[in-house]
N, C-alpha and C positions, 0 to 999 in steps of 0.2 A: 220584576221588582216595582211595585206600584208607588211606594214612597208616601210622604206626608207633606202637606203645604201649610206653612204657618205665616200668617200676616204679622208684621211687627213694625214698630216705630222706634226711632232713636233721634237724638239731637244732632243736627248737622251744623252747617255754617251759621254763626250768630245765634245758635240755640234753636234754629227753626226745626220743626218736625219733619223728619224724612220718612217716607213710606217705603217699607221693604217687604220682600217675600223670601222666605227660607224654605227650600225644598230639600228633604232628607230621605234617604233610603229607609226601608223597613228595618234593616239591621244597623249595626254600628257603622258610621261613615268611615271610609278609608281616610278621607281628608275633607277639609272644607275649602270651597272655592268662592271667590268674590268676583262678580261679573259687573262690568261697567258698560252701559249701553251707548249707542251712537248719538251724535249731536242732535238735539231737539226730539229725540225719540223718548222712550220710557222703558221701564223694566219689563213691560209686557209685549214689547216689539217681538214679532214672530221669531226672528233669529235667536234672541236671548232666551225665549221660553222653550224653543226646541232644543237648543244646546243644553240648557239646564236640565230639561227632562231626560235627555239622553245620558248625561253625566250621572244623574241620580240612578238611572237604571244600571250603571256600572259601579255603584257603590259610593259615589261622591255626594256630599251635601253642597248645595249651591245657593248662595244668597245674591239676589239682585235687588236694586232699589232705584227710585226715581231721584235724579239730581234736583237740587233746589229749584223750585219754580216749575217743575214738570210733573205730570201725572198726579199722584196723590200727595206729593210733598208740598209743604208750605213754602211761602216766599214768592217773589216776583222774578220771573226768568230774566227780565230786563236788568235786574240788579246782580245777576249771577255772572260768573266768568270762569275761565279755565282754572284759576287759583281756587275758587270756591268748589269746583268739581273735585280737585285734588283733596281739598279739606273734607268734603263729603265722603270720599273714598276712605280716607284715614279714619274718620268717625265710624264708618261702617265696619272697618277692620277691628277697631277698638270694641265695638259692640259685640262682634263675634268672639273676640278674645275673652271678654268679661262674662258672656252668657253661655257660650258654647265652646268653641275652640278657635284659635287664631287661624286665618286662612293660609293654607299652604300654597294655593294657586291664586294669582291675580289675572283675570281674563278681561280684555277690553276690545270692544268692537268700534271701529272707525275712530272718532275723537276720544271715545272711551279707552281705546288702545293707547293713545298718547297719554291719557290721564293715568293709567295704571303704570306706565313707564316712569312717569314723574312722581307717583306716590309710592313706588316700590321701596324706596329707601326707608320709609317710615313704618314698614311692616317687616320687621326682622325675621319673623317666623316663615314668611313666604319663601319658598325655594324655587318657584318657577313663575315666569311672566309670559302670558300669551297675548299676542295682538292679532286682530282679524281686520284686514283692510284698513290699517291705521296709517295716518300721516307721520312722517318723521319729525315734523315741526307743527305744533298746534296752530300756527298762523295760516296753515294751509286751508283751514276752515273758512277763511274770509273769501275764498274763491266762490263759495256758494252764494255770496251776496256782494260780489265785486262791483256790480253796477251801482250799488247804493253806498259805497265807501265814501265818496265825496260828500254826499248828503249827511252821513253820520259825522264826518269830520267837521263839516260846516255848521250843522244845527245841534250837534251834541247827541243826536239819536235819530233813528229812522225806522219805519216799519218795513220789514222785508218779508218776502215770501219764501218759506223753506218747506220743501216737500208738500206744497200746496196749502200751507197754513201760514197765517200772519204772525210774525214775532217782532218785538221791539228790540233792536240792538243799540246799545249806548256806546259812546266813545270810550267809556271806562273798560268795556270789553276788549276793544282794540288795544288800548294802552296796556292792559294786563298781558295780552299776548306778546307784546314787545319785550316784556321783562322776564319771559320764561327762558331758561337755559337748558333746553331739551337735549341738545347734543352732549353736554357734559353729563346729564343724568343718565343717558343711554350708555355712554362710555364707562360710567362707574356703577352700572347696574348690580354687578356681583351676584347675579342670580341666573339660573338657566333660562334661556329665551327661546320661544317658539313663535315664528312669524308666519301667519297665513296671509296670502294675497292672491287675488285673481288677476291674470294678465290682461283681462278684458274689462277690468273695473274702470268705469268712466267717471266715477266720482272722486276716487283717490287713485292716482296712477301707480302702477306697480313699481315705478322708480322710487316711490316713497319707501316701499318695503326694502328695496336695495340699499337705500341710505341707512335705514334702521340696522340692517344686517351688517353693513360695513362699520358702523360706529360701535356696535356691541362687541364684546369680547366673548370668547368661548366659556361655557358650552352654549352654542346657539344653533338653531335649525330653521330651515325655511321649507314651507310646503306650499306648492302651487294649488290654487283652487280651480284651475282649468277654466271652465266657461261660466263660473258662478258670477252673479251680479253682486253689487256692493252690499245690498241688504240681505243677501242669502235667502231670497224668497222661495227657492226650491228646497223642499224638505230634505232631499238627499244630500244637499250641500251642508246643511246644519248637522245632519247625522254624521257625515264624514268628518267634520271638524271635531265633534264630540268624541268620536271613536279614536281619532288621532291624538287628541289631548290626553285621553285616558291611557293610551299605550305609551305615549311620550313621558307622561308624568310618573309612570310606574318606576322609571329609572331613578327618579330623584326623591320620591316620597317614601319615607320609611314609617311603618306602623310603630309609633312611639310606645304603644302598649306592649307590642311584641318585644321591643328592645328592653323595656323594664322587666318583662317576664324572664328574658334570657339572662339579664344581669342578676336578678334576684335568686334564680335557681331554687324556687320553693320546693320543699319536699311534700310528699303525699300527705293530705290531711291539713295542710296549711293554706291559708288564703290571705292575700294582701289587698287592701283597698287604697288606691291613690287618687288624688284630685285630678280630674280631667279639666276642670275650669274653676273659676272663683265663685261659681254658683253652686248647684247641687249635683252636677254630673260627676260620677265617680267611675274609675276603671277598677274592675275586680279581676284579680289574677290568682290562679291556682297553679298547680304544678304543670298542667298541660293546656289550660284554657284561659281565654281573656274575654270579658264581656263588660257591659255597662250597667250601672245603676243610676237612677235619677228620680226626680219627683215630677208630678204632673204640672202642666203649665198653669193650672188653676191655683196652685200654691207657690208659683214663682219658679218652678223648674223648667227644663227644656224637653222633658218627656222622651229622652233618647234611650231609655231603658226602664226596666221594672223598678218600682219603688221598694224601699226596704221591706214593707209588709208583704208585697207580692213575692219577693225573694223568700221570705219565711214560709208563705203558703206553698210556694213552688217546691221548697225543700220537703215539706211534709207530704205534699201530694205525690211527688215523684217517688219518694221512698215508699209510700203506701202502695202505689201502683206496682212498683218493682217487687215488693214483698208478696203481694197477692199473686203476681205472675210466677214468681219463683216457686211458691208453694203449689200452685195449680199444675205447673209442669212436673214438679217432683212427684205429686200424687196422681198424675195423669188424669186430672179433672179437665174435661173438654171445655175449657174457657176460651171463647172466641175473642173477646175483647173486654178490657176493663177501662173505665173512665172515672176519674176522680175530680170532682168540682169542689172548690174550697172557698170559704169566705171568712172574714174576720169581723168581729163585732164586740162591742162593749155593752154590758148589761148591768143595771143596778141590782144589787143583792137584796132580795126581799126577806123580811123576818130574820134579820141578822142579829144574833145575840152578841153583845160585846162590841158592836160596831161603834166607831167614833161618831161624833155628832154630824160629820159630813157624810152624805150618801156614799156608800162604798160600791165600787164597780169591779166586776170581774171580766177578764178577757175570754172571749169565746172564739175558738177556731172550729168551724163546722165543716165536716167532710161529707160530701154526698157522693156515694159510690154507685156506679151502674155496671152490672155484670151481665154479659151476653154469652149465651151458650146453652147447650142441652145438658143440664145437670139437675140433681135432686135438690129438694129443699134443704136437706141435711148438709149437702155439699155447699150450697149457697150460704147457709148460716155459718159454716166453718170458715169459708173465705172471708166473711164479715168479721169474724173473731180474729183471724190472722191479720186483717187490716190494721188493727190496733197494736200489733206486735212489731211494726216496723221500727227500726232503730231511732229514727227521728222522733216518732211519736213517743217512744219510751224515754228519750232524752227530755222532751218538752214536758212530759207528764211526771217525770221522776223528780228526785230531790236535786234540782238544778242550782248550781252556784256559778256565778260569773265573776271572774277575777280581772280587774283592770290594772294594768301596769303602765307607767310612764317611763319611756326610755329617753335619756338625755343624749 
């Protein structure tokens, strides 16, 4: 499952532009996940990209983004803090809810794990929270620049070295950490929790995972990452995390479309179209099947499914192909393969008598049929004639009347 990658932007803290990346599977996603990266990292850190890619291969859509002041996002990192990280997370969830589907999973690595624990209350649709090497208290992050704390307190800010890069940390960052109530947020999470941690993590001690686990209420699970390092630099560790998340989440995530389908009990020949989001994405349900319809990103859609005209062409094309095959089998014509390519076009009518003053247009549906096999020209011509006898072709070409009813 190769998937698609879509770069996106949304407004974060103080309206600043936040750079994000959404990766979706080729088919309809089982659910959406929101990933928060580690302290001073970015959305493209190796662990985040590997875990996202692996989850996409298992049918999940994953959005990751750069917190304010990092990567491709606007703002000054020195003016950000843990509260702004939480706000960015909530804005990201809002963006998914509006344009795609609200995240069912919140995944956070290191300080990002602490952030998803703190933000979870603001994402009611999320059924599960996953932390990877996360501290139980966001104040733990100050251990990374402990030697500079006095300078920050004295001068109001100081330049510190984090992962070999210089960052300015202001006193407001420390003050913000003091006002977090993480223990209370974990205790009242009210979502399934999965805690990953390595017993040899030298950046965040495994005792932090123990604290998270103790404070949280069931359902909760802990998975040891054995000899993994804090940043999960070995690909097998990221893969293991993703595989475990997918298996664990399957117990809590329900396909909403399948539920709607079961509740509606549609009879054969009936189709229902429901909103998947407040944009263009729609869930299409029949008596036994569920699929998505959407519009292209170029016109404001999310491109998670075929657009309405593609559905129309697909109906005509599949019916044509089936009809040709049925006739060939019945008449024992040695047809090896049939391919139907379709396109939709609008053309101005030339030399139109009685046309209005405005140029009149007609709709053109063009079928291009390829027949492979050893058969006569007469048989080939007959198959072409049969192509126009498919039920959908007859419906579209006949005296069609569409009745629209509004049900209160």
